[in-house]
N, C-alpha and C positions, 0 to 999 in steps of 0.2 A: 953709474956715476951718483955719488952722494950729493944731495942738495942741502943747503943751509939757509935758514931764514935769519937775516941780519936786521936788527932793530936799533935805531938811534933815538934816544930821548933828547929832544932838542928844544931850546927856547929861542925865540926870535921876536922881533918887533914887527907888527903888522899895522897897516892902515886899512880900516874898514870903511867903505864908502858906499853911498846909495843916494840917488837923486830922488827927492820927494816933492810933491806939490805943497802949496801953502796950507791945505786942509789937513795935512798930516803933522802939523806942529802949531804950537801956540807961541808966537813971538812975544806977546804981551807978558806972559808968565814965564817965558824962557823954557817952555815945556816941549820936549821932543816926542811926547806921547808914546806910541809904540816903537819908536826908533831909539829909545834910550840905551838899549843893550843890542849890539850887533848880532844878527842871526843869519840864517841861511839866505836871506834876501839881500844881504850886503855883498859887495865884491871885496875880497881881501887881497891886498898886495903886500908882500913881504919887503920890509926896508932892506936895501942892499947891505950886505956885510954885517947884519945884525944877529945872524944865527950863531948859537953856541951849543956844542954837543955836551950834554951833561953826563950821559952814560951810553954805552954800546953793549949789546949782547948779541950772541948768535947761538943757534940751536939747530940740530938736525931737523930737516924739513920733510915731513910726509903729509899725506893728505888725510890722515886719520884725525879724529877730534880728541883723542886721548892725550891730553897735555901733561898728565901726571908722570908719565914714564919718560919724558924727554930729558936729555942731559943739557942743562943750561950752563953757558959759560959767560961770565961778565967781567968787564974791566973795572968794575966799581970798587 
């Protein structure tokens, strides 16, 4: 049986949240310090119904790492 790898390029709106104590921000200067950009320490929740598929591709799937010889098919 042939297997295929399906990829969707998707955009969506997310809320990134994290509970921090008062030492991790400066309220006087409105400075979030190390929390300015969300990273792996934040929890991410996707906003319901905000996803949009931009592009979809599929290709024959094998466990080899030789990606040059694969036939790629795109709906773009």
